[in-house]
N, C-alpha and C positions, 0 to 999 in steps of 0.2 A: 537760204533764203532766196525768196518768188521773186524775182525779178520784174516788174511793169515791163507788158509786151508793149513793144513800139506802136500794133498796130492799132493800139485802142486811143481812141480818141478824147483826148484828157477834159474833164468840164469844171476844174477851178485848179489855180497857181495862186501860191502863196509864199512872201517874203514873211516869216518868224524870227525875231528876235528875244533870246530869252536872258536875262541877266540879273544874277545874283554878287549882291553886294554884301560881305560882312566889314562889322567895322567892332574891332577891339580895344577893350580898357588899357590893355600890354601888350607890348611888341610880341607878334612870333618868331619864332626862331625857325622852326619848318611847318610845314602844311603839306600833308598826304592826301589828295581829293581821287573819288572814286564817283563817272560821270552816268546819267546815263542821259544824255542830251543831241544825242544824234539824229532824228527823226530815220524809222526802218522803212526800206525798200520792200514792197510786196505787191503782191497782184492789183490791188486798186491804191496805191502811192510810188512814188517815186523821187527819190533825192536826188536834184541836180544838183545842186555844192553844200556844202556844209565846212564853217570853218568853229575854231574858239579861241576866244583872245584872253590873254588876261593881266590883271596890272596888280603885283608885280610880273613880272615874264617867267616863265617857264625852267626850271635848271632839268627836268626829266620829263619826258611823255611817251605813254605807250599806249595805243587802238589794241582794240580786242571785240571779241564775242562770246555774249555770257553762253548759259544754257541752255537759254531760252531760244536762244539765233538774235539776242538785242546787240546794236552794237555798244561799246562802252569805251571810254577814255580813262586813264589811271595818269595822276600828274603829281610831281612834287615841287612846292615852293620853296627854296632856300634863301633868299634872300630875306632878314628879317624886316617886318612888316607890319601896321598897326590895320591897315582896312586892304581886301583883299576883291576885287573883281574879278568875276567871271561873264563874257559873253559869249552865246550863243549863236551863229546865224545862221537862216538856213535857207535853202529855195526848194521848196516841192511842188510836184503836181499830183493830184487825182484823177481819179478814172471812176466812171459811174461804179454804184455799187445796185443790188439786187432791191427794184422797189415794193410794197408792199405787195402788188399785186403780184408781181414775178415770185414771191415767196410761199405761196398757197402749195399742200398737195403734202407737208411732210408729214411723215408715220407719226401715232402717237407714243407719246411721247415714255412711257413704260415698255415701248418695244425698244427706244434709246437707252434705259437704262439697265433691261435685260442684256443685251448687246455690252454695254461695258462689261458686263459680271463672264461673261461666256464668249465672247467673240473676237478673237485676239487678231484681229487685223491691223495693217498699217495706220489706219485712221483713229481707230479707239486706242491704241497703245498709243499713240500722241498725244490723244486727250486723256488719256487718263494722268498727266501728270498735274490736270485742273480739279481733277474728279474729289480729292479731299481736305481734309483740314489744313490750315495753313499758317501761317506765324501771327496775322492780322485776322483769319478767317475760320471760325468754329461752325463744327456741324451741332445744330441741338434742336430737340421736341417743336421747341416756341419758333425756331425757323421755319420748323419743316409744317410746324400747322400752320402758318401763314402763307408758305407757298403752296399747300394744297387747296387753297382758293380759289390759284388759277389754275392750278395741276389738278386740275381734276379727271375721273377715270376717262380712258380713251381722246381725250383733246389730242389733238397735233404740239408738235413740241413746238414749234415756231407761234401757233395760237395761244399757246401758254407763255411762252414768253415776254410776248407782246403785252399780254393782261396783265404780266407779273408789273413788266417796268412803267405800265400807265399808274397800276395799283399805288406803287411806289410814288410816282407822282402826287398822286391826290390825298394821298395818305400822311406825308410827312413834309416838313416845312423847311429848308431851307436858313441856316441862322448856323452862320460861320463862326459864332461863341460857345455853341451848345456841347460841340467835341473836340477832340484833340486825338493824334494820330493812336494815341494808348486804348480809349474809349471803347470797349469791348461791346460785341453785336448786340447783344442783352439789351444792353443800356438803348443803344439808339432806338431797337424795336421799341422798347416801353416807353421813350421822351420823344419819339417820332418827330426829332431834328436832327439836321446834323450837314455836310455839305456833301460836294459830289463823291469826293472818298468813300465816306460813307455810306452813300446812297447804292455803289458801286460794289464794295464789299459786303450791301447786306443783302443786294441781289446775289450776289453769288453764293452767299452762306447760306440760303436758300435753294437755290438749284442744286447744290451739295447735298444737301439735308434730306429731299429727295433723291439723293443718289444719280444726278447728270453730273457733267462738267461744265465748267465756265471757267474764263479766264479774263483777269484783270484786263485793262485798255490805259495807258498813261500816256496823254496829248496833251493837245490845245483845243480848242473849238473858237470859230472866227464869233464874236461878239458885234454886235449891231447899235449904233449912238442913235439917239434920241431924233425924231424927223427934223431938219436945218442945220445937227449938230456936227462937227467933223467928228472924224476918227481920232482919239486922243492916243497918242503913243504913251504907253506903259501900262493901258490901263485893264490890258486881258492880263490873265491867269492860267496854269495847270489847269487840265481839267481830267477827269478818269470816267471812264465806263466800261462795260461789260459785252464779252465774244460770249456768243452761245452756240454749240455745239449742236449743229444738225445735219446728221450721215447724207442726206439727198443733196443739201446746199451749201455743206462744208460751215467754215465759221461766220456767225450773224452777228454783228457789231448792235447793241440796243443801249439808249442813253435813259437811265432811269431819273435824271435832275431835270432833265428835258423832254420828257415824257416821247420818245422819237427813236423811230429806226434811223440810223447812223447811216449818214448819206456825204454828201460833198463841204460839208463844213467842220468836218474833225479831221483834225492831224494826229498822223498816231506817232509817237515817240518809240512804245517798245508794249511787250506784255508779259506777264506772269502770272503766279499764281495770286500775290495782291500788291499790297504798295510796297512792301522791303523789297520784292522781287525789280521794283525799277526806279526806285527812288531817284528823282532827278540830279543831286550832289549829296553825298555824306564822304565824310574823311574824318582825320585826328589831327589836332595840332599842339606841336608845344608852347606855350606861353597863352599868351593873348587873355587871361581871365574873362571878365566877362565879354558878353558880344553882342553886336545886334546887327539882327539879317533883315536885308529889303532884295523883295525880288521883284523885278519887271517884265513883262512879256509884254510883246505887241505882233500882234495878226494884221497883216497887210493882202490885201486881195492884189493881185497881180492880175493883167491883163492875157487874154487869149487871143489869137487871133478870127478873124471872119470866120476860117474853117472850123475853126475849134480847136486847131495846134496850137504849140506853142509859139510863141513870137520871140 
């Protein structure tokens, strides 16, 4: 895991509170949960502090690192309960990423495709984790045809990825009732509707279908209330976007839901092949019957000092 260099001047600082509440029809006698709720520290982000609180309290708790380098938590609750509250609170500092003007000059995308097959250095071997189909992202001729409208012969990798990001934003409509976690990408492509998770996995499927690696990034995005309105507690939500491999630049993050290059308003939890690798919370319970789930996320900007350093 790459820690943020302390010599880099921060561009933003946030407090994130992610609350997950389950209400059960009957008593749960045992709950075991696996979490990806600890923000990742890397070149453009440092987690200053992080804590997880539960009600009922934990009987057992274990922190770890998964295959992709993400922080994980596993806990068990043995006290009988009919409600479960898990609250993750984090303070993170972000530093500037590459701008559009700083991201020119990448090689033609075909060069990267060929390098992934023939040049087995440390960077391409790491990127190979994100080259093939995964549980929620398949490769198909339909996805390749859609991608090829952006990935034309000789086009630089960065330019093609940015164009694909913009096309998904223009061609698809955000609709939180159109899909669920099991909706296949071909249905998303045909219906042209979905949510951030769908658009991220669609873009990843397009890239992998033309032989290019791409990873799924889970996290949060700062939302902006209407002019004159206060920021509402719990009004934010989890978000997802795409990280694209450019050998000369490293991994560059694109957000097809918002048609943008990721900068200083995206907070990263972790990354993997698709949603299944970085599910915020999943587990098993004994008992409970029917359940009702409520998730609340609040992202609050915090002050930086006059020189841009952390206050």
